[in-house]
C-alpha positions in Angstrom: 0.0 0.0 0.0 1.3 3.4 -0.9 0.0 6.4 1.0 0.6 10.1 0.2 -0.7 13.4 1.4 -1.3 15.9 -1.3 -1.1 19.7 -1.2 -4.7 20.2 -0.2 -4.0 19.2 3.4 -5.2 21.7 5.9 -3.6 20.1 8.9 -6.9 19.5 10.7 -5.5 16.4 12.5 -8.4 14.1 11.6 -6.1 11.5 10.1 -3.8 11.5 13.2 -6.8 11.1 15.5 -8.0 8.1 13.5 -4.6 6.5 12.7 -1.7 7.9 14.8 0.5 5.0 13.9 0.8 6.2 10.4 -0.1 10.0 10.4 1.4 12.9 12.3 0.4 16.5 11.8 2.6 19.6 12.2 2.2 22.2 9.4 0.8 19.4 7.2 0.1 15.7 7.7 3.1 13.4 7.3 3.1 9.7 6.6 5.1 7.2 8.7 5.8 4.6 6.0 7.0 2.1 8.5 3.7 2.2 10.3 1.5 1.3 7.3 2.0 -2.4 7.4 -0.7 -3.9 9.8 -2.6 -0.6 9.9 -4.2 -0.7 6.4 -7.8 -0.5 7.8 -7.2 2.7 9.8 -5.3 4.2 6.9 -8.4 3.8 4.7 -10.6 5.1 7.5 -8.3 8.2 7.8 -8.5 8.8 4.1 -12.3 8.5 4.2 -12.6 11.0 7.1 -10.2 13.6 5.5 -12.4 16.7 4.9 -10.4 17.8 1.9 -9.6 14.4 0.4 -5.8 15.0 0.8 -4.9 11.4 1.6 -4.2 9.3 -1.5 -4.1 5.5 -1.0 -2.9 3.2 -3.8 
């Protein structure tokens, strides 16, 4: 699974609250690639809850 955060991120923190093993938010959301394995379900949930659809999952 490949996860990226595009430029529309508004740093709201929703992704981090849903899946803090993978996402952290400072000025924008960042992806912890090492945390993706085993957390695929919460990554998809975080992408679904993003208000600006900034999380891209492939």
